[in-house]
VEXLUMZA-54676 format. One record per residue (C-alpha): residue number from 0; x, y, z. Coordinates in Angstrom, 3 decimals, decimal comma. Layout:
% VEXLUMZA-54676
<resi:NUM	X:X	Y:Y	Z:Z>
...
//
This chain:
% VEXLUMZA-54676
<resi:0	X:0,190	Y:-0,103	Z:-0,059>
<resi:1	X:1,736	Y:3,727	Z:-1,045>
<resi:2	X:0,246	Y:6,889	Z:0,743>
<resi:3	X:0,900	Y:10,110	Z:-0,760>
<resi:4	X:0,505	Y:12,919	Z:1,490>
<resi:5	X:0,718	Y:16,621	Z:0,379>
<resi:6	X:1,173	Y:19,518	Z:3,074>
<resi:7	X:0,775	Y:22,871	Z:1,975>
<resi:8	X:1,005	Y:25,926	Z:4,562>
<resi:9	X:-1,276	Y:28,965	Z:4,037>
<resi:10	X:-1,707	Y:31,958	Z:5,925>
<resi:11	X:-5,435	Y:31,087	Z:5,904>
<resi:12	X:-5,093	Y:27,729	Z:6,860>
<resi:13	X:-1,845	Y:26,762	Z:8,047>
<resi:14	X:-2,449	Y:23,019	Z:8,904>
<resi:15	X:-4,513	Y:22,254	Z:5,218>
<resi:16	X:-3,945	Y:18,226	Z:4,421>
<resi:17	X:-5,087	Y:16,275	Z:2,415>
<resi:18	X:-5,057	Y:11,987	Z:1,933>
<resi:19	X:-4,107	Y:9,905	Z:-0,638>
<resi:20	X:-4,321	Y:5,745	Z:-0,751>
<resi:21	X:-3,988	Y:4,409	Z:-3,315>
<resi:22	X:-1,785	Y:0,015	Z:-4,224>
<resi:23	X:0,931	Y:0,479	Z:-6,470>
<resi:24	X:0,890	Y:-1,919	Z:-9,228>
<resi:25	X:4,264	Y:-2,422	Z:-10,558>
<resi:26	X:3,477	Y:-3,902	Z:-13,518>
<resi:27	X:1,599	Y:-0,724	Z:-14,123>
<resi:28	X:3,000	Y:2,301	Z:-12,806>
<resi:29	X:1,827	Y:4,559	Z:-14,505>
<resi:30	X:-1,801	Y:3,522	Z:-13,598>
<resi:31	X:-0,676	Y:4,714	Z:-9,971>
<resi:32	X:0,661	Y:8,404	Z:-10,793>
<resi:33	X:-2,356	Y:8,655	Z:-13,058>
<resi:34	X:-4,824	Y:8,147	Z:-10,236>
<resi:35	X:-2,494	Y:10,439	Z:-8,395>
<resi:36	X:-2,296	Y:12,965	Z:-9,994>
<resi:37	X:-6,165	Y:12,988	Z:-10,585>
<resi:38	X:-5,744	Y:13,455	Z:-6,898>
<resi:39	X:-3,861	Y:16,847	Z:-6,837>
<resi:40	X:-6,280	Y:17,818	Z:-9,602>
<resi:41	X:-9,364	Y:17,459	Z:-7,221>
<resi:42	X:-7,794	Y:18,631	Z:-4,610>
<resi:43	X:-5,265	Y:22,148	Z:-5,573>
<resi:44	X:-5,176	Y:24,080	Z:-8,786>
<resi:45	X:-2,024	Y:22,936	Z:-9,073>
<resi:46	X:-3,196	Y:21,651	Z:-12,834>
<resi:47	X:-4,688	Y:24,723	Z:-13,571>
<resi:48	X:-0,916	Y:26,444	Z:-13,913>
<resi:49	X:0,408	Y:26,938	Z:-16,927>
<resi:50	X:3,879	Y:25,753	Z:-15,455>
<resi:51	X:2,345	Y:22,670	Z:-14,249>
<resi:52	X:3,686	Y:20,110	Z:-17,183>
<resi:53	X:6,840	Y:21,906	Z:-17,014>
<resi:54	X:7,497	Y:21,361	Z:-13,326>
<resi:55	X:6,096	Y:17,613	Z:-13,451>
<resi:56	X:9,089	Y:16,933	Z:-16,096>
<resi:57	X:11,207	Y:18,736	Z:-14,586>
<resi:58	X:10,604	Y:16,801	Z:-11,337>
<resi:59	X:10,497	Y:13,148	Z:-13,395>
<resi:60	X:13,963	Y:14,753	Z:-14,570>
<resi:61	X:14,982	Y:15,074	Z:-11,502>
<resi:62	X:14,166	Y:11,509	Z:-10,302>
<resi:63	X:15,561	Y:9,813	Z:-13,487>
<resi:64	X:19,000	Y:11,806	Z:-12,408>
<resi:65	X:18,720	Y:10,519	Z:-8,792>
<resi:66	X:18,314	Y:7,039	Z:-10,224>
<resi:67	X:21,654	Y:7,576	Z:-12,267>
<resi:68	X:23,718	Y:8,614	Z:-9,995>
<resi:69	X:22,295	Y:5,792	Z:-7,677>
<resi:70	X:23,424	Y:3,290	Z:-10,122>
<resi:71	X:26,865	Y:4,627	Z:-11,256>
<resi:72	X:27,512	Y:4,623	Z:-7,790>
<resi:73	X:26,462	Y:1,077	Z:-7,561>
<resi:74	X:28,611	Y:0,425	Z:-10,709>
<resi:75	X:31,772	Y:2,394	Z:-9,082>
<resi:76	X:31,205	Y:0,478	Z:-6,439>
<resi:77	X:31,678	Y:-2,670	Z:-8,407>
<resi:78	X:34,533	Y:-1,965	Z:-10,353>
<resi:79	X:36,252	Y:-1,207	Z:-6,746>
<resi:80	X:35,626	Y:-4,596	Z:-5,555>
<resi:81	X:36,835	Y:-5,785	Z:-8,521>
<resi:82	X:40,070	Y:-3,576	Z:-8,458>
<resi:83	X:40,997	Y:-4,824	Z:-5,358>
<resi:84	X:40,038	Y:-8,433	Z:-6,708>
<resi:85	X:42,873	Y:-7,921	Z:-9,562>
<resi:86	X:45,456	Y:-6,357	Z:-6,456>
<resi:87	X:44,708	Y:-9,820	Z:-4,591>
<resi:88	X:45,149	Y:-12,114	Z:-7,792>
<resi:89	X:48,019	Y:-10,088	Z:-8,969>
<resi:90	X:49,677	Y:-10,583	Z:-5,294>
<resi:91	X:48,690	Y:-14,552	Z:-5,660>
<resi:92	X:50,449	Y:-14,201	Z:-8,992>
<resi:93	X:53,837	Y:-12,890	Z:-7,709>
<resi:94	X:53,650	Y:-15,537	Z:-5,005>
<resi:95	X:53,384	Y:-18,162	Z:-7,112>
<resi:96	X:55,898	Y:-16,909	Z:-9,211>
<resi:97	X:58,586	Y:-16,518	Z:-6,561>
<resi:98	X:57,127	Y:-19,692	Z:-5,463>
<resi:99	X:57,856	Y:-21,579	Z:-8,446>
<resi:100	X:61,669	Y:-19,879	Z:-8,733>
<resi:101	X:62,165	Y:-21,405	Z:-5,559>
<resi:102	X:61,302	Y:-24,458	Z:-6,527>
<resi:103	X:63,607	Y:-24,127	Z:-10,076>
<resi:104	X:67,083	Y:-22,856	Z:-8,297>
<resi:105	X:70,149	Y:-25,655	Z:-7,707>
<resi:106	X:71,098	Y:-25,830	Z:-4,556>
<resi:107	X:74,067	Y:-24,273	Z:-4,697>
<resi:108	X:75,469	Y:-23,796	Z:-0,858>
<resi:109	X:79,303	Y:-23,264	Z:0,016>
<resi:110	X:80,832	Y:-24,847	Z:2,139>
<resi:111	X:81,622	Y:-23,449	Z:5,789>
<resi:112	X:79,845	Y:-20,415	Z:3,673>
<resi:113	X:78,189	Y:-19,463	Z:6,837>
<resi:114	X:81,099	Y:-19,633	Z:9,167>
<resi:115	X:83,053	Y:-17,462	Z:7,285>
<resi:116	X:83,685	Y:-14,243	Z:9,010>
<resi:117	X:82,549	Y:-10,744	Z:8,060>
<resi:118	X:83,407	Y:-8,431	Z:5,401>
<resi:119	X:84,087	Y:-4,972	Z:7,668>
<resi:120	X:81,250	Y:-3,203	Z:6,927>
<resi:121	X:78,828	Y:-5,694	Z:5,530>
<resi:122	X:76,388	Y:-8,420	Z:7,377>
<resi:123	X:76,024	Y:-11,835	Z:6,218>
<resi:124	X:72,272	Y:-12,440	Z:4,450>
<resi:125	X:68,975	Y:-13,671	Z:5,995>
<resi:126	X:67,487	Y:-16,934	Z:4,625>
<resi:127	X:66,285	Y:-14,102	Z:2,322>
<resi:128	X:69,182	Y:-12,491	Z:0,697>
<resi:129	X:68,510	Y:-9,603	Z:2,667>
<resi:130	X:68,591	Y:-8,225	Z:6,397>
<resi:131	X:66,421	Y:-8,479	Z:9,799>
<resi:132	X:66,480	Y:-4,609	Z:10,634>
<resi:133	X:64,925	Y:-3,758	Z:14,042>
<resi:134	X:62,003	Y:-1,827	Z:12,356>
<resi:135	X:61,508	Y:-3,666	Z:9,269>
<resi:136	X:63,388	Y:-6,568	Z:6,975>
<resi:137	X:63,666	Y:-7,243	Z:3,740>
<resi:138	X:64,406	Y:-9,861	Z:0,938>
<resi:139	X:65,251	Y:-10,224	Z:-2,295>
<resi:140	X:65,382	Y:-12,625	Z:-5,219>
<resi:141	X:67,311	Y:-11,664	Z:-8,649>
<resi:142	X:64,176	Y:-9,633	Z:-9,957>
<resi:143	X:62,487	Y:-8,338	Z:-6,713>
<resi:144	X:62,349	Y:-7,074	Z:-3,586>
<resi:145	X:60,249	Y:-7,284	Z:-0,446>
<resi:146	X:59,627	Y:-5,408	Z:2,582>
<resi:147	X:58,111	Y:-6,628	Z:5,444>
<resi:148	X:56,829	Y:-4,085	Z:7,415>
<resi:149	X:55,477	Y:-4,162	Z:11,520>
<resi:150	X:52,545	Y:-1,827	Z:12,327>
<resi:151	X:50,474	Y:-1,662	Z:15,359>
<resi:152	X:47,928	Y:-4,563	Z:15,174>
<resi:153	X:44,576	Y:-3,480	Z:13,819>
<resi:154	X:46,209	Y:-0,694	Z:11,677>
<resi:155	X:43,149	Y:0,269	Z:9,001>
<resi:156	X:44,835	Y:0,213	Z:4,876>
<resi:157	X:43,907	Y:4,075	Z:5,028>
<resi:158	X:46,212	Y:5,162	Z:8,324>
<resi:159	X:48,995	Y:3,988	Z:5,730>
<resi:160	X:51,565	Y:5,616	Z:3,799>
<resi:161	X:53,296	Y:4,020	Z:1,546>
<resi:162	X:55,093	Y:5,866	Z:-1,607>
<resi:163	X:56,585	Y:4,237	Z:-4,208>
<resi:164	X:58,813	Y:6,512	Z:-6,650>
<resi:165	X:62,013	Y:5,416	Z:-9,021>
<resi:166	X:64,818	Y:6,269	Z:-6,565>
<resi:167	X:62,410	Y:6,309	Z:-3,227>
<resi:168	X:60,575	Y:4,973	Z:-0,813>
<resi:169	X:58,261	Y:6,487	Z:2,306>
<resi:170	X:56,207	Y:4,389	Z:4,629>
<resi:171	X:54,845	Y:4,880	Z:7,843>
<resi:172	X:51,607	Y:5,644	Z:9,578>
<resi:173	X:49,354	Y:9,090	Z:8,818>
<resi:174	X:50,550	Y:11,328	Z:11,584>
<resi:175	X:53,744	Y:9,759	Z:12,450>
<resi:176	X:57,072	Y:9,720	Z:11,057>
<resi:177	X:57,822	Y:7,735	Z:8,542>
<resi:178	X:59,504	Y:4,261	Z:9,183>
<resi:179	X:61,177	Y:4,072	Z:6,647>
<resi:180	X:62,274	Y:7,341	Z:4,367>
<resi:181	X:65,176	Y:7,240	Z:1,825>
<resi:182	X:67,045	Y:6,499	Z:-1,569>
<resi:183	X:67,009	Y:3,332	Z:-3,187>
<resi:184	X:70,137	Y:1,517	Z:-2,996>
<resi:185	X:69,270	Y:0,692	Z:-7,040>
<resi:186	X:66,217	Y:2,057	Z:-9,341>
<resi:187	X:63,190	Y:0,475	Z:-9,767>
<resi:188	X:60,309	Y:-0,119	Z:-12,092>
<resi:189	X:57,103	Y:1,738	Z:-10,056>
<resi:190	X:54,621	Y:0,700	Z:-12,244>
<resi:191	X:55,334	Y:-3,070	Z:-11,554>
<resi:192	X:55,591	Y:-2,041	Z:-7,950>
<resi:193	X:52,704	Y:-2,794	Z:-5,122>
<resi:194	X:51,967	Y:-3,098	Z:-0,997>
<resi:195	X:49,399	Y:-4,479	Z:0,393>
<resi:196	X:48,236	Y:-4,849	Z:4,159>
<resi:197	X:48,583	Y:-8,109	Z:6,086>
<resi:198	X:46,430	Y:-9,704	Z:8,572>
<resi:199	X:46,384	Y:-5,634	Z:9,918>
<resi:200	X:49,568	Y:-6,330	Z:11,435>
<resi:201	X:52,181	Y:-5,466	Z:8,723>
<resi:202	X:52,451	Y:-3,999	Z:5,020>
<resi:203	X:53,971	Y:-5,997	Z:2,405>
<resi:204	X:56,007	Y:-3,900	Z:-0,573>
<resi:205	X:56,428	Y:-5,216	Z:-3,409>
<resi:206	X:59,734	Y:-3,789	Z:-5,684>
<resi:207	X:60,525	Y:-5,048	Z:-8,852>
<resi:208	X:63,586	Y:-3,722	Z:-9,718>
<resi:209	X:65,177	Y:-2,612	Z:-12,907>
<resi:210	X:68,354	Y:-4,444	Z:-13,345>
<resi:211	X:67,505	Y:-7,728	Z:-12,602>
<resi:212	X:70,679	Y:-9,243	Z:-13,109>
<resi:213	X:72,440	Y:-8,009	Z:-9,666>
<resi:214	X:72,040	Y:-8,614	Z:-6,098>
<resi:215	X:71,358	Y:-5,380	Z:-3,056>
<resi:216	X:73,652	Y:-4,495	Z:-0,461>
<resi:217	X:70,940	Y:-2,681	Z:1,057>
<resi:218	X:67,206	Y:-1,264	Z:0,927>
<resi:219	X:67,819	Y:1,803	Z:1,081>
<resi:220	X:70,967	Y:3,541	Z:0,681>
<resi:221	X:72,791	Y:4,711	Z:4,759>
<resi:222	X:71,352	Y:1,267	Z:5,988>
<resi:223	X:73,543	Y:-1,613	Z:6,813>
<resi:224	X:74,937	Y:-4,005	Z:4,023>
<resi:225	X:74,524	Y:-7,258	Z:3,126>
<resi:226	X:78,001	Y:-9,532	Z:1,417>
<resi:227	X:76,494	Y:-10,224	Z:-1,310>
<resi:228	X:78,792	Y:-12,726	Z:-1,699>
<resi:229	X:77,097	Y:-15,126	Z:0,919>
<resi:230	X:73,947	Y:-14,268	Z:-1,219>
<resi:231	X:72,749	Y:-17,929	Z:-1,661>
<resi:232	X:70,367	Y:-18,244	Z:-5,064>
<resi:233	X:66,716	Y:-19,940	Z:-4,809>
<resi:234	X:66,654	Y:-24,122	Z:-5,135>
<resi:235	X:66,374	Y:-24,833	Z:-8,735>
<resi:236	X:66,529	Y:-26,799	Z:-11,681>
<resi:237	X:68,294	Y:-24,980	Z:-14,318>
<resi:238	X:67,033	Y:-27,000	Z:-17,002>
<resi:239	X:64,228	Y:-25,336	Z:-15,889>
<resi:240	X:65,463	Y:-22,019	Z:-16,376>
<resi:241	X:64,695	Y:-19,426	Z:-20,049>
<resi:242	X:68,463	Y:-19,282	Z:-21,605>
<resi:243	X:69,284	Y:-15,875	Z:-21,061>
<resi:244	X:68,074	Y:-16,210	Z:-17,107>
<resi:245	X:70,472	Y:-19,523	Z:-17,392>
<resi:246	X:73,128	Y:-18,046	Z:-18,315>
<resi:247	X:72,825	Y:-15,051	Z:-15,760>
<resi:248	X:72,899	Y:-17,940	Z:-12,600>
<resi:249	X:75,240	Y:-19,894	Z:-13,737>
<resi:250	X:77,717	Y:-17,271	Z:-14,721>
<resi:251	X:77,007	Y:-16,154	Z:-10,915>
<resi:252	X:77,682	Y:-18,899	Z:-9,128>
<resi:253	X:80,788	Y:-19,727	Z:-10,955>
<resi:254	X:81,919	Y:-16,184	Z:-10,046>
<resi:255	X:81,051	Y:-17,420	Z:-5,977>
<resi:256	X:82,860	Y:-19,980	Z:-6,107>
<resi:257	X:85,956	Y:-18,183	Z:-8,015>
<resi:258	X:86,257	Y:-15,497	Z:-5,502>
<resi:259	X:85,482	Y:-18,175	Z:-2,211>
<resi:260	X:88,462	Y:-19,972	Z:-3,379>
<resi:261	X:90,780	Y:-16,381	Z:-4,498>
<resi:262	X:90,562	Y:-17,678	Z:-7,971>
<resi:263	X:89,991	Y:-14,945	Z:-10,953>
<resi:264	X:86,577	Y:-14,569	Z:-11,961>
<resi:265	X:84,555	Y:-15,635	Z:-15,251>
<resi:266	X:85,458	Y:-11,976	Z:-16,903>
<resi:267	X:88,434	Y:-11,793	Z:-15,713>
<resi:268	X:89,775	Y:-15,122	Z:-17,083>
<resi:269	X:88,113	Y:-13,479	Z:-20,303>
<resi:270	X:90,759	Y:-10,576	Z:-19,938>
<resi:271	X:93,407	Y:-13,001	Z:-19,538>
<resi:272	X:92,666	Y:-15,391	Z:-22,570>
<resi:273	X:92,148	Y:-11,876	Z:-24,632>
<resi:274	X:96,162	Y:-10,740	Z:-23,341>
<resi:275	X:97,102	Y:-14,224	Z:-23,613>
<resi:276	X:95,485	Y:-13,658	Z:-27,837>
<resi:277	X:97,060	Y:-10,099	Z:-27,732>
<resi:278	X:100,560	Y:-11,690	Z:-26,773>
<resi:279	X:100,640	Y:-14,833	Z:-28,835>
<resi:280	X:99,985	Y:-12,605	Z:-32,418>
<resi:281	X:102,552	Y:-9,290	Z:-31,234>
<resi:282	X:105,540	Y:-11,749	Z:-30,017>
<resi:283	X:107,693	Y:-8,961	Z:-30,458>
<resi:284	X:106,411	Y:-6,524	Z:-27,828>
<resi:285	X:107,528	Y:-6,734	Z:-24,251>
<resi:286	X:104,553	Y:-7,737	Z:-21,762>
<resi:287	X:106,705	Y:-8,589	Z:-18,519>
<resi:288	X:105,153	Y:-5,360	Z:-16,549>
<resi:289	X:101,814	Y:-6,010	Z:-18,419>
<resi:290	X:98,972	Y:-6,609	Z:-15,761>
<resi:291	X:95,244	Y:-6,701	Z:-15,628>
<resi:292	X:92,666	Y:-4,873	Z:-14,077>
//
């Protein structure tokens, strides 16, 4: 049952009201409106005015506009939900790729690597090839850096400040000093980076490296550095890697072994070969003082 009540305050009769009762048939709303208009026509002089038809049309347009805005708001809310779903799926996809890479690298742990003394000014990396610091921790692969920043339990995402730029990272809570605020040790690809709030107690930030063929010594400049010679590549089957990545990983592994034994790296060996070939082609020259840098 739908009830329309029209109240009009006039100087002569300030409490003049009329009550109209009718049933709305959802399959024929025009009949309901027709009855309502007839009631208004009987009870008032509204439809005797020249502007009545125009005012009714304006009212109809206003109602249509309200309905359009309502639908637009619903669509926007739906799109926001889809975007959040895509972000979650993207994060899960990155996690799957990281797990797959972990399953692909061959175990190349060097004997007594952890027993070696720390180099001056550098630290042994954590299990994720990064470092655990007082206010945050970070791990890395050749392609990505993952930063974990603890926050008070129950923290909402709207209170998180996370500004990711090519050479700078700022992370913290609104109204408080930033937890991280510094120049990154190496450039990243901002468009391929994202952050998320995990269980309302930690912020997880994924940074995609610009140069995906080198290990980072620190997250931001000025922080403690790790000894990259003690980085342990993920366990994997090298045969499953694409040729370019496999060649890069094999070269890094070889160079790590050579350095640990005090032997020349692949680049140094290549320079030696070039010098030997040049010496053979030019026996008339004196190479007694030649050195490889």
